[in-house]
N, C-alpha and C positions, 0 to 999 in steps of 0.2 A: 438353263438358267444363266450360265456364264455367257453364252452367246447373246442372250437378250441384254445383259448388262453391257457387253461390249458394243452392241448396236446403239444403246442409249448413250454411252460415252462418245462413240463415234459421231452420233447425231449432234451431241452438245458441242463437241470439238469443231464439227463442221460449221455450225451457225456462228460460233464464237469468232471465227476468222474474219467475219464481216463487221465485227463490233468496232474495231479501230477506225475503219473508214467511215462507218456510220456516225460515231461520236465526234469525229473531226468536222463533219458537215452539219450535224444537227445542232450541237453546242447549245446556244441560249434557248433553242426551241424544245429543249428536252421535256419540259412540263407538258407540252401538247402531245408529244409522243407518249408520255406516261399515261395520259388519259386514254389514248387509243389502244394502249396495251392493257388497259383494265385496272390501273392503279387508282386508288382513292386519294383524297387530299391529305389524309394523315400519313400515308405512305410517302407521298411527295415531300411533305414537310420533314419527314424522318431522313429521307435521302439528302435533302437540301442541307439539313443541319450537320450531317457528318462528313460533308465534303467542302473543299475550299472554293472550287471553281466549277463552271458549267460543264466543261469537258469531263471532269472527274465524276460529276453527278450523272451525266449521261451514261458513262461506262458502268457506274454503280447500278443505274436503272436497268441496263441491259443484262448485267450479271444476275440481278435479283429476279428479273423476268425469266431468265434461263433456269434459275434454281427452282422457281415456283412451278414452272410449267413442264420441265423435263422434256419428254419427246414431243410435246405439243409446241415447243418453242422452235419452230421451223423458220427457214428463210422466207418461205411464202407468207407466213403470219407476220413476220417483221416487215416485209415489203408492203403488205396490205395496210398495216398500222401507219407506216410512213406516208403512204398515199392518202389515207383518210385524214392524217394530220396536216395535209397540204404541204408536205415536205418533198415536193416532186424533184427538186434539184438533188436531194440525197438519193432518191430512187434512181434517177438518171445516172448519178455518179457511181452507184453500186453496179448498175447494168453495164456501164462503160468499163469499169475495172474488172468485173467478174461476169463475163458473157454467159456463164451457166445459169445465172439467176434471172435472165431475161426469158421467163416462162410465164404462162397464164397463172394468175393467182387463184389459189383454192378458196372457194367461198367460205368466209368465216366472219360472222357478224361481230360488231362491237359488243353486242349484248352477250354473245356466246363467250367472248374473251373475258368479259366482266364476270360472267357466271363461273367460269373456271377459276378466276382469281379469288372470287368470293368463297369458293370451296376450300381454298388453301388455309392453313392455320394462321391465326392472327399473328402479326409480327410485333416485336417489342416496340412500344410507343404508339401502336394503333389504338383507336378508340374501342370501347367495349361493344359486346354484341347488342346490349340494350340500346346504346347510342346509335349503332348502325341500324337497328330496327326502327327507331324513332325517325331517323333521317330518311329511311326509305318510305316510311308512312307519310312523312311530310311531303316528299317529292311526288309520291303517287297521288296524294290527296289534291295537290295543286293541279296536276295534269287532269284529273277527273273533274275538278271544280271548273276549270277553264272549258273543258269539253261540254260540260253541262250548261254553263252560263253564257258562253261566247259563240257557240256553234250556230245558234238560231237567234234572230232578232225580229221584233214586231214593229214594222214601219207604220202601221195604222193604229194610232193610240185610241181610236174609237172602236176598234175591232180586235178584241183580245184573242180571238181564235185564228187570226191570220198571221202566220209566221213564215219567214224566209230563211233559207240556209245561207250563212255567210260565204261559204266556199262557192255556192252556186252563183252568187251575185258579185263577189269581189273581183274587180279587175285592177291591174296594177296602176297605181298612180305614178306620175313622173316626178322624180326627185331631182333637185338641182342644187349642186354645191354652190354656196354663195361665195363672193369674192372676199379675199383677205388682202391686207396690205402687202404689196409687192408680189402678189400671187399671179399666176397665169390665168388662163381663161377658165370660166366656170363650166363644170362638166355636168352632163345629165346622166342619170342612172334610174333604173326601175326597181332596184332591190336594196333593202337596208344592208344586206351582206356586203354590197359593193363599197359602202362607206367605211367598212373595216378592212378593205383591201388596199394595200399600199400601192398597187399598180393603178388603182382608180384615183386615190386621193393624192398620190405623189408624196406621201409622208412615210418615213421609215419608222417613226415612233409609234408604239402601240396606242390605239385610240381608247381613252377611258370614258370620255363623255361626248356624246353627239347630240346636238340640238337640232330639232326638226320643227320648222315653223310653217304655218299655213293660215290663210285667211279664214274668217268664219265660214263654217260649213265645208271646209276644205278636205275633210275626211281624216282628221287626225285620230279620232277615237276608233273609227273602223280600222284604220291602218294599224294601230297598236293592238287591237283585238286580234287581227289576222296574224301579226308578228308573234304575239304570245302563243296562239294556237300552233303555229308552225314550229315555233322554237321548242315547246314541250314535246312535240311529236318528232323532233329532230329532223324536220324537213329542210331546215336552213343551216348554214354554216354556224350562225350564232347559236342555234340550238345545240349543235354538236360540241361547241366550245364551252358551253355553260351547263352545269348540272342543275342549277336552280334558276328558274325564270319567274320574276315577281312583277306582275302587272298591278300598278297602283293608280287608282283614280284620285288625283290630287284634290278634287273638290270635296272628297269625303274626309280629308285629313283635318284633324282638330288640333288646336293649340295644346302643347304639352305632351302630345303622344310621342313615344319613342319609335324608331324604325321597326323594332321587333313587334311592338303593339300594332303598328299600322299593318304589318304583314299578317299577323294573326287575325286582325280585324277584317281584312279585305281578301286575303288569298287562301285561307284555310277554312274548310267547313267545320262547324262546331262539333260535329260527331267524330272528328279525327282523334283517335285514341292516343294519349300520351304526348300530344303536341301542345305546348303552352308557350308563353312568352319567353321564359328562360331557356327552354330547349331550342326555340327558334334562334335565340341569340348565339347559343353554342354552335348550332349548325352553320349559321352564317359566318361565324368567326373561323370555323374549321375549313370552310369551303370558299372563303372570301374571293379568291381570284377566279372562281368559277360561278360567281353570282351575277346575274343580269337583272338590273332594275329597269323596268319599262314604266316611266313616270308620265302619265297622260294628263295634259291640260294644266300647265303651270299658271296660265292666265286665270284659272278657276280656283286656285289655291287661296284660301282665306288670308287677308292681310296679316292677321295675328299669327297665322301659321308660317308666314314668310319672314317673320322678324328674325334678327340675328340670334343665334343660339337655339333656334327651333330645329327639329329633326331634319326636315327636307333641306334647308340651307346648309346644315352641317354635312349632310350627305353629298350635296353638290360641290361644296368647297373642299371635300376630301378629308374633313376631320373625322368622318365616320366611313368605315369600309373603303379606304383609299385604293385598294387593289381590285375593287369590283368594277363592273362595266355599267354605264348608264346611258340610256336613250331617253330623251325628254322632249315632249311636244308642247307647243305653245302658240298662241297668236303672236304676231311680231312685236306688239307693243308692251309685252309683259315684263321686259327687263330681267330675263333669266340671268344675264351676265353679271348681275349685281353680286351673285355668289359663285356662279360657275364660270369657268374658262373653257368653253367647249373646244375639244381637239378638232372637231369638224362641225361645220354649220351648213345645214341644208334647208331647203324649203320645198313643200309640196306645191307643185304648180298645176296640179289638177289632172284631169283626163285629157289625153290627146283626142282628136275627133275620132280616130280609129277605135279608141277605148270606149268612147261614148256609144258608138254603134254596137260594140260588143255588149256593153252593159244593157242597152235597150233590148237586144235580142234575148239576153239571159233573163232579164226581168220578166218579159212577157211569156217566155218559156216556163218560168217558175210558177206563174199564176195561171198557166194554161190558156193564154189568149195570144198565141203567136201571130194571129192575123193582124193585130193592132200595131205590131212592131214596124212593119213596112211603111205604113202611113206616117208614123211619127218620125222615122228616119228621113223620109222625104221632106217633111216640114223642116227638120233641123238642117238639112242640106241647103234649103232655099233661104232660110231666115238667119241672117248674120247675127242679129241681136240674140236669138236663142243659142246660136252656136257659142257665143261668148259666155252666156249664162250657164249652160249645162256642163262646162268643164269643171264646175264645182260640184262635188258628189251629192251634197244635200239637195241642191237645186235640181239636179238631174233626177233624183229619186222622186221629188215632189212633182216634177213634170210627168214622170211615168204614172204616178198615182192619179193625177188629175186626168191624164189622157185615158186611163183605164175607166175612170168614173164618168167623165163628160168631156169629149174632145173639144166642144165649143169653149170650154173654160181655159184652154191652153192658147191664149191669144196675146200674151204680153211677153216682152223680153226684159222685164225688170224684176228685181227681187221683191219689191213691194207688191207689184201686180200679181206675182206668183203666190205670195202668201195671202193676199186679199182673196184670190180665187179659192185657195185652200180653205180659208175661213168661211167663204160663201158656201162651199161644198159641205162643210161640217154643219152649217146652219140649215141647209136644205135637208140633210139627212135627219137632223134633230126634229125639224118641223114635220117631216114625213112620219117619223116614229111616234111623235106625240099627237098626230092627227091635226096639226095646225096648218093654216094657210101661210105660205111664204109671202111676205110683203113684197110688192113690186118696187118700192122705193127705199129698200135697205133692209136692216136687221130688226127683228122684233124688239120692242123697247126694253123688255126685261132682260133679254140677252145683251143688248147694246149697253145697258147700265152695268150689268155684271162684268162684261168684257173691259169696260173702262176702269172699273174698280180693280180688276185683276191687273190691268196695265199699270195702274199706279203702284200696286204692290210689286209688280215685276220691275218697274223703274227703281223703286226704293231698294230692292234687293241688288240690282246691278250696281247702284251707287255704293253699296256695302260689299261689292264683289262676291255676292252670293248667287248661286244658280238654283237653289231650292227655296221654297217658301215654307215657313213653319205653319202647319195646318191650324194649330190652336190659335195662333195670332191672327191669321186671315179670318177665321170664323168669328173672332172677337170683334172684328171690324164690320160685322154684319154683311159680309160678302156671301152671295148665294152660291156656296161651294158645290152643292148638289147639282145645280143647274150647269155649272161649268164642267163638272165631271161627266154629266150626261152629254154635253156638247162634244167633249173629247179634246179640248185644247190643253188640258192638264190631266194628270192621273195621280191618285193618292197612293202612298206606300209608306211603309216603315223604312227608315234610312238603312242603307246597307251596312252601316257601322254596328258591330255587335257590342262595342264598348260604350257608344253614345247613341242609343236608339232614340228616334223621335218620329212622330207622325209628320209627314211633309207632303207638299204638293210639288211634283216634278214636271218639268217641261220635256217634251220629247227631244228637244235640241235647244241649245243656247240661243240660236237664231230666232226660234219661236218666242222665247222670252223677250228678246230684243225687239221683235216685231210688235208684240203686244205693248211693250213699254213705249215704242215709237208712236203707236196710235194714240196713246194717252198724251204723250209729249206734244204731238201735233195739235191736240185739242186745246192746249193751253199756251203754246209757244208764241203765238202772234202777240199776245198781250202781256207777256212776262219776259224778264231778262233771262237769256239763255244760260249765262254764267251762274245765276242764282238757282235756276231750275235744276241744273246738273251739278250744282255745288262745286264748280270748277275752281281749283286753286293753282293749277299748273297746265302748261300746254300739253304735257304727256297725257293728261286725263282726257283732253279733247280727242286725241288719237285713239285712246282706249275705248271711247264711246262712239267711234266712227260708224260702226254698223247701225247702232241705235239712231244716229243722226241721219243716215241714209234712208232708213225706214220712215222716219218722221218727214223728211223732205219728199219722199215718194207719195205720201198721203195727200199733200196739198201744195199747190204752187206758191201761195202766199207764205206758207211755212218755210218752204225752201229759200225764198228770198230773205225772209227774216233770219233764218239760220245762218246763211252766208254773211249777211251784214253784221249780225250779232257776233259771229266768230271773228270777223275781221276787227271789230271794235275790241273784243276781248284780247286778241293777239296783240293789237297795238298797245293796249294797256300793259300787258305782261312784258312785252319787249322793253317798254319804257322802264318798268320796274326792274327788269334784269340789269339794264345799264345803270340805273340809279343806285341800286343796292349792290352792285358788283364790287367784290373785293379785288385786291391786286392779284389774287390767285385765279380769278375767274377770267375766262375768255369768251364772253357772250357772243362775239361775232360768229364763231363757228356754230354755236348752239342755234343762233338765229337763222343761219343759212340752212342747216339741216331741217329745222322746224318749218321753214318756209317751203321747202320741197314737200314735206309731209302734208302741209296745208294745201298745196297745189294738187296733190294726189287726192286729197279728200274732196276738193272742189270737183275734180273729174268724176269721182265716185258719185257725188250728188247729181252731176249731169247725167250719169247713166240712169238715174231714177226719174229725172225730170228733164227730158230733152226738149226744152222749150226756149224760145228766143229770149224771154224775160230773164230766165235764170242765166243764160249765156251772157246777157248784157250786164247783169249784176256781177258775175265773175270777172268779166273784162274790166268793168269799172273799178272794182275794189281790189283786184289782184293785178298790179301793174305789169308784172312779167311772170313767166314760168321758167323754172329751172328743173329739168327732168332728166333722169337716167333710165334708159329702157329697162334695165334689169331690176329697177324698183317698181315697175308698173306691171299690173296684171292685164289679162286680155280685155276685161271690161273697161278698165281705165284707158287702154289704148283705143277702144271703140269710141269712148267719150272724147278723147283727144282728136280723133278724126272728125267727129261731129263739130267740135269747137273750131277746127281749122276750116272745114267746109262752109261754115256759117260766119266766118270772120269777115266783117265788112271793111273795105278800105277806108282810111281816115287820114287826116293830116299828120297824126301821131301814130305810126305803126305799132302793132303789139309786139313786144320783145319776147322771144322764146329761146332759151338755152337748152339744147337737146344733145345728150350724149348717147350714141348708138354703138354698141359693141357686139361682136359676133360670137363665135365659138359654137353656139347652139342655135343660131338663127342665120338666115340669109339676110345680111345687112341691106343689100340693095332691094331685095324683095320687100323687106319691112318698110323701107322708105317709099317704095312704089305704092304700098298699101296706105301709107300715111298721107302723102302729098299726091292725091289723086287728081287734083285740078289746080289751076293757078291760084295762088294766095297772095295777092298784092298787098293785103293789109298786115302781113307778117314780116317782122324783121328777125331773121333766124341766125343764131350762132350754133353751128353744127360741128360736133366732134365725132370722128369715126375711129374706132379701134378694133383690132382683132378680127378683121374681116377677110383677110387674105385675098386680095384681088389678083388672081392668077392669070388673067388675060386682059388685053385691051377692050374686049367686048364688055367685060363687067364694069370697067370704069366708064365706058361709053354709056351704059345703062344708068350709071350714077349721074352723069351729066344730064341725061334726059330728065331724070327726076328733079334735079336742081333747077332746071328751066322753069319749073312750076313755082319757084321761090325767087322772084326777081329781086327781092330785097335781102338776099343772102349777104350778111355783113361779116361773118367770121366762118372760116373753114379750117378745121384742125384735122390733119391727116396723121394720126398717131401710130403708136407701135402696133405690130401685128398685122399691118396691111401688106407688108412685103412688096412695096412699090418698086418698080424698075423703071428705067427710062421709057420703055415701051408702054407700060401701064399708066405712067404719068402723062404721056402725050395727050390722050383724049381729055384729061382734066384740064390741062393747060389750054387746049383748043377751046374748051368750054368757058374759059375766062371771058370770052366775048359776051356771054350771057350773064356774067357776074360783074357788071360794070360798077356796082355799088360796094363791092368787096372791100372791107377795111382791114381785115386781119387774115393772114395766111400763115399757118404754122405747119411745118412738115417735120415730124419728130420720129427718130428711131427707125429710119428706113435706109439702112446702110448700103443696099443694093443700088441706090440712085447714083452715088458718086459724082464725078465730074460730068459724065454724060448726062446725068439727070439735071445738072445745073444748066447745061447747054439747052436742054428742052425747056426748062423753067424760064429762062431769060426771054424766050420768044414771046411769051404771053404777058410779061409784066407791063407792056404798053397798054394792054386792054383793061388794066385795073388802076386807073389814075388816082383813085381815092385810097389806095393802100397806105395804111398808117402803121401796121405792124407786120414785120416779116421775120419769121423764125425758122431756121434750118439747123436743127440739132441732130447729131449722130447720124449724119448722112454721108460720111466718108468724102467730104469735100476737101480738095487740096488746092494748092496755089495755082494749079494748072487752069482751073475754070474761073479764077478770080479776075483775070485780065479782061475777059469778055463780059463777065457778069457785072463788074464795077460800073461801067458806063450806063448800063440799064438801071442799076440802083440809083445812080446820080440823077436820073430823070424823075424819081419818086419824091417830089418836093414836099409831100405831106407826111413822109415817113417819120414816125415818132419813136418807134422801137425797132431795133435791129439786133437779132440774136443769131450768132453763128457759133454755137457751143459744141464741144466734143467733136471737132473736125481736125483737119491737118492743114490749115491755111498757112501757118508758119510765117517766118520773116519775109519770105519772097512774096507771099500773097499780100502782105501788108505794104509792099513796095519798099522793101529794105534798101538802104543805100548801097548795100553790097550786092544787090540783085543785078542780073544782066540788064544792059540798057534797053533791050526790046520789051522788058516787062514794065518799064517806068511809065509809059503812056497809059497803061491800063491799071496802074497800081490802085489798090483798094482805097488807100488813104487820100488819093488825089481828088476823090469826089466828096470828101468831108465838107468842104465849103458849101456844097449844095444842100446839106442836111440842116437847114435852118430851123426845122421843127423838131429835131432829134431830142428825145428825152431819156431814152434808155439804150445803152450799148453794152452788149454782153458777148465777150469773146473767150469764155472759159475753156480751158484745156484745148489749146490750138497750136502748141509747139512754138510759142513765141519766146524768144530769148532776149537778153539785154539789147542786142543789136536791133531787133524788131521794135523794141520800145523807143529806140532812138528815132525811128520813123513815125511810130504811132503817136508819141507824146506831142510833138509839134502840131500834128494834124488835129489833135483834140482841142487845141485852142479855139478852133472854129465852132465847137459845139458849146456855146456859152450857156445854153438853156438846159444842159444835160443834168438829169436828176439822179440817174443810176449808172454806175460803171462797174463792170465785173470782169476782172482779169485773173480770176483764181486759177490755180493749177497750171500756170505757165511759169517756166523757170527764168523769171526776169531778174531775180536776185536784187542785191542792194543797188547795183548800177542802174538797173531798170527803174527802181523806185526813185533814184535821184532824177532821172529823166522826167518821171511823173510829177515829182515834187515841184519842179520848175514851173509847171503850167497849172497847178492846182488853184492858185489865186484867180485864174481866168474862169473857174467853174464854180462861181459863188452860189449857184442854185442847187448844188449837189446835195442829195438827201441820203443816198446809199452808195458806199464805196466798199467793194469786196476785193481783197487781195489775199485770199486764203491760199495757203500752200504754194507760195511763190518764192520761197528761199530768202525771206527777209530776216536780217539779224539786227542787232542794236545799231549797227552802222547805218542801215537803211532807215530805221526809225528816227535816228538823229536828224536825217535829212527831211523826214516826212512830218515830224510833229509841228514845227513852226508854221509851215504852209497850211496844215490842217485847221489852224485857228481861224483862217479866213472862211471856212465852211460853217457859217453860223446856222445854216438850215439842216446840217447833217443829223440824220436820225439813226443810221446803222453804219457801223464801222466793223469790218471783218478782216482782221489780220491773223486769224487763227491758223494753227498747224504750221507755224513758222518757227524760227530759232531765235526768238526774242528773249533776251535775258531780263534779269531783275531791273537793270537800269532802264531798259526800253519800256517795261510795264509801267514803272512809276513816272517816267518822263511823259508818257502819253497822258496819264492822269493829271500831271502838272499842267499840261497844255489845255486839257479839257476844262479844268476847274480853276487854274491859276491861284491855288491856295498859298498864302504867304507862309504857312507853317510847314510846307513841304520843302525840304532842301537836301536832296540826296547828293552827297559828295562823292559821286561815282562817275567814272568816265566810260563812254561807250567804247567798245573795241575799235582800235584804229583811229581814235580821235583824242587829241591831247587836251582839248579845251573842256572845262567842266560845263555841264548843261546849265543854262541860265533860264530864269523865267522870261517868257516873251514880254518885252515891254512895248509901250504904245508907240515909241519912236520907230522901232524896228517894223512893227506891223503897219504903221502909217506909210512908211517908206516903200513898202512892197506893193507894187501894182496900184499906182495912183488912180483914184476914181472908183476903186472897188468897195468903198465903205468908209465910214468915219472911224476915227480911233476909238470913240466910245463904244461903237458897235462891236469892234473886234476885241475889246477888253471884256465884254460880257461873256460869262461862261456859256458852254454849249448846252443851253437849256432844253433843246429839243432832242438830244441824244437819247434813244430808247434801247438800243442793243449794241453791245461791245463784245467782240470775240477776240481774246488775246491768248487763246490756248497755245501751248507749246507743241512742237512736233514731237512725236514719240521718239524716245531714245532710252538706252539701257539705264543710264543714270539721269533721272529727270532734272529739269531746271529747278533751282530752289529759290523761293521767295523768303527772305529773312523776316523775322518778326517786325523789325523796323519798317521794312518795305510794305509788308502786309498791313500793318497798322496805318501806314501812310495812305494806302489805297482805301482802307476802311474810313479814315477821316475825310477822304475826298468824296465819298459816295453821296453825302447829303447835298453836295454842290452840283449834282446831276439830277435835278428834280424829276425828270421824265424817264429815268433809266428803268427798264423792265427786265433785261437779261444781261448778265455778265458771265462770260465763259473764261474760266481760269483752269481748264482741265490740263492734265499732264504737267502741272506745276506743283512741286512739293512745298509744304509749309510745315512749320512747327505748330504746336498746339495753341500757343498764345496768339500768334498771328492769325491762324485759321479761325479761332473763336472770336477774335475782334471783327473779322470780316463777316462772319455769320451774324453777329449781333447787329452790325451796321445794316446788313441786308434785311434782317427781320424788322428793324425800326424804320427802314426806308418806306415811304408811302406807296411807291409803285413797283419796286424791285420784286419780281416774283420768281426769278430763276437765277441762282448762283450755281454754276456748273463746276464740279470738281471731279477729280479722279481718286477714288478711295484707296487704290492700290499704292499710291505714292505718299499717303498721309500716315502719321503715326497711328498705331493701333489704339483702340479704346476711345477715340474721339466721338462725341455726341453728334450724329448726323441726322437727327430726327426733325430738324427744323423744316417747315413746309417749303421754304424758298430753295432748299438744296435739291439739286438735280445731279444724280450720279451719271458720269459720262460712260460711253462704251469704252471698255478697257481692253487693250491688247494683252494677250498672254505673253508674259515676259520670258518666252521660251527662246531657245537657241535659234530655231527656225525664224521666228518673228524678228529677232534682233538682226540676224544676218540679212534678211530681206530688206529691212529698213536701212541698214548700213549700205547695202548695194545701191538702193535708190538714191541715198545721199551722195555716194561716190559718183554716180552718173550725173547727178545735178552739178556737183562742183567741177566735174570734168567739162561739162558744157560751158561753165563760166570761164574755166581756164582757156578753152579753145577760143572763146570770145575775146579774152584779154590779149591772146597772141595775135589774132587776126586784126584787132583794133590797133595794135602797136605798129603794124606795118612792117616792111622789110628793114 
């Protein structure tokens, strides 16, 4: 007995020695480990409540596990639990530190560990045995319910005896993470688990909500059914992480239902003993972090159930069960983001062709007709239209069904043709069963009438966002329901809801409802207004009904023409209304641009249904240009785009297309080869390429070969992610001889090019005499290449825009007076007199100092038509601004001046403000992130508005004279011939954006109440002002409130930017015009880094002063 006790103590002491290392590495993941050690939620909550931090909780967990399991608590069991919890780094760390634990693990299932823990006495704070029993009954009933309801499905609504097993037919769909702002490339995956994996998503934060979108028939419901089945069977990582998996069909959710009622209604069999709404609520609350909600079909959720305060919106927004996990599917147009902020956004892009072949083999194996599979796969391999269609799961299933029934009926590559054939198949079967002759010229009249009536009800339901029909209401309208049920296009059932049962007619799939509604719509669309028929009140509703419109267009060519023309008229009216009724807070231009792209995609979708010259002509006539991004297009839309290009006829006015193609998951060059298969002289193309990684000159040579098919290429953007080198750039530059009409060339974020790349580029510039825009940003260009590049630029007499941002041109590259004499002949600024058409010059962040401005400013005098000048992020200081101020009166056409983060103080502003009065066309002035004080802020406003009531008796640093209002004599004397005195006295009425934010510093610049009120008083004199940035400037309550009131009363001012951290606490910041700036944490690290930056800046100014003084 003593020996056994000693062995147990020894065993416990032995495993305990690994605890310290384990808890140091596990830390915040201790809850995952707890689950795999067999602990329930109540135990986890108990441990969490009695410890202060995660390391303490982890150690407490391990000690509790050891106490409960005794000799069963072995290092093998611990290692297995760590492995199952995906804590491999901890496993590896233990093996590295303790070589003796690197042994094969003893099989011990999670269920066995749970069983052993369940046999332990209940701990203090744990829930009662009755609660445990109900919870187990709840989980078990869900699993059995899913296995019963989801394992099999019946694809033939006219044959109730024919069923297929989901696991036999399901093949993985391809998921693609969509782009987010500032994100990298979009990644493909084939498993939902991967979207919760930080290595796949690149996100360290745990994912609470994942949105998965797919087009109609894209397999959303089947996907969620399979995920639910696999999760309750713990075949997936999601299933292992979550004890409770709840699949909710959102189309069954009724207004006013609680989450618990929805779960009881849809997930639990009525016969489950002891489980009711209240017990479900208790179970979900106890296990919140281990609950997985699978919400299927947000687009089918009734409008009244989507309203704010309803259960689903509250769940999505985190007001209910915020620690649960949510996966939600929807069509793209359903606006899920109104309530949810998904941590990850993915879309189902359908089957790859490999999966299509696999599905076909599995289908015909399941129905016992394997010999049919080979012939169908051969057809799919040969027919590109079919290949594009069958990547969508519902269409592939219909093709298999029709092929099994009558191979002659599989003859179309359109959605409408496929559903037409399905309907014909059903009618034939019905006539055969009823002993009727099938008419040769269509459908029997009684069936045709009943189908049109059903189509009208289907349309009405769609407009109310319903996917089922109330059987009682349909019968009241004298529809021959029995005939339709015999035909098999709908089936009758009592709704799945136990709380709100009703007799209803269901469609096998929402697309069948849209098809029948589209047939009815086509029968009346030619003679009626489309907007009235669909009760359209917004552009979003057009997109919502895009599938219905495609089916209608597929029915008849005249309908297709009428739909396109009607939609364009509707869009034109809506766009006019958007602008007419826009408030100062609206920005309709962005909305119009996004909507225009969606409309272009809808036109392409219509073309997939009616590939006819008449439709193409209507699209070309009414859609003046297309702006498309490849990742917004599906395969069928791409096929329609190819048809559009192949049939685009040359004309005096070429068709404009703006196309962005980005890689990561496609071969960009191959995609372009498939798109531009033959010369398209009628196309004027603006092409943007990103994320393609051209790793050899052969690839860029292939690109040039493709572009030879587009002789009117007018814009080429070689963006980030191409990794261009001088070697890979060379074929593109040689290809310039085929791009004689090129007007825009932009090379952005290709740092491997450097000066050698510029040497390559300059060789080809002679071949593009029409070049009007040249942009070379972030390409590591230094002064070394500017000497030889400048003369080539000088020959581009049509150059309107020149951008050389984020490079290292420096003072020498500008032709600084301090530069060696051998640079002078090729100085960048020496060619400025040739730029007679120049409108935009941008040299942001190029290492330009005050000395460089001494060279640049005089050269700018030649650019009298300049509209935009950007010298931001160059350390030009006040001295550089003085150089610039001298020539500003020569730039009377200037609309945008950006001097952001250039080291300007009040002294520089004092030199700048009076010349600024000459710029009567100025719309944007950006002097933000400088060190402008109170005097500078008010002085600028004085200049802009010339208000007599403003008289700030303050002097700028380093200036003994008080600032005076600019008078007419001073202004008239400056640069004779530049405008009348009356013009210059006029306030800057066109100014829309002013940025005067201060640079970050530990003690922010303060704007007194007097100064703030002076600015507030001046705002009405800037009638077009939309944005005013005063971030990193502190104010007292009275001055801030005066500014806010003036901004709210201003007719156009929509953004007043402030920094909340530097304002007094308790201020009301709820005004719509207020925009909170990004705020630096005022930590020691931040302060030191900013002070170091400022020290280096002033050091450069000091060096300039010394060198300027001479010996």
